[in-house]
C-alpha positions in Angstrom: 0.0 0.0 0.0 2.9 2.3 0.7 4.1 1.5 -2.8 0.9 2.8 -4.3 1.1 6.0 -2.1 4.6 6.6 -3.4 3.5 6.0 -7.0 0.6 8.5 -6.7 3.0 11.0 -5.0 5.4 10.7 -8.0 2.5 11.2 -10.4 1.4 14.3 -8.5 5.0 15.7 -8.6 5.3 15.1 -12.4 1.8 16.5 -13.0 2.7 19.6 -10.9 5.9 20.2 -12.9 4.0 20.1 -16.2 1.2 22.3 -14.9 -1.7 19.8 -14.6 -2.9 21.1 -11.3 -6.1 19.1 -11.2 -4.3 15.8 -11.8 -1.6 16.7 -9.3 -4.1 17.6 -6.6 -6.1 14.4 -7.2 -3.0 12.2 -7.1 -1.8 14.0 -4.0 -5.0 13.4 -2.1 -5.0 9.7 -3.1 -1.4 9.4 -2.0 -2.2 11.1 1.4 -5.2 8.8 2.0 -3.2 5.6 1.2 -0.3 6.7 3.3 -2.5 7.4 6.4 -4.4 4.2 5.8 -1.1 2.2 5.7 0.1 3.9 8.9 -3.3 3.1 10.7 -3.1 -0.5 9.6 0.5 -0.8 10.8 -0.4 0.6 14.2 -3.4 -1.7 14.5 -1.3 -4.7 13.7 1.4 -3.6 16.2 -1.2 -3.2 18.9 -2.8 -6.6 18.1 0.7 -8.3 18.1 1.4 -6.9 21.6 -2.0 -7.8 23.0 -2.2 -11.3 21.5 1.5 -12.0 22.1 1.3 -11.1 25.8 -1.7 -13.3 26.4 0.0 -16.5 25.1 
């Protein structure tokens, strides 16, 4: 998922350089959503690992 966030970030940078502001803004917002979703899932799995691991 972080790979997709990085891809959309690069697309937004390239589109911003060439002046496609609508495309750049859309790709940037998709990259931001994917990045924060990946961070949230990571934190969820870390919390689950600690809670399940400590009960075993």
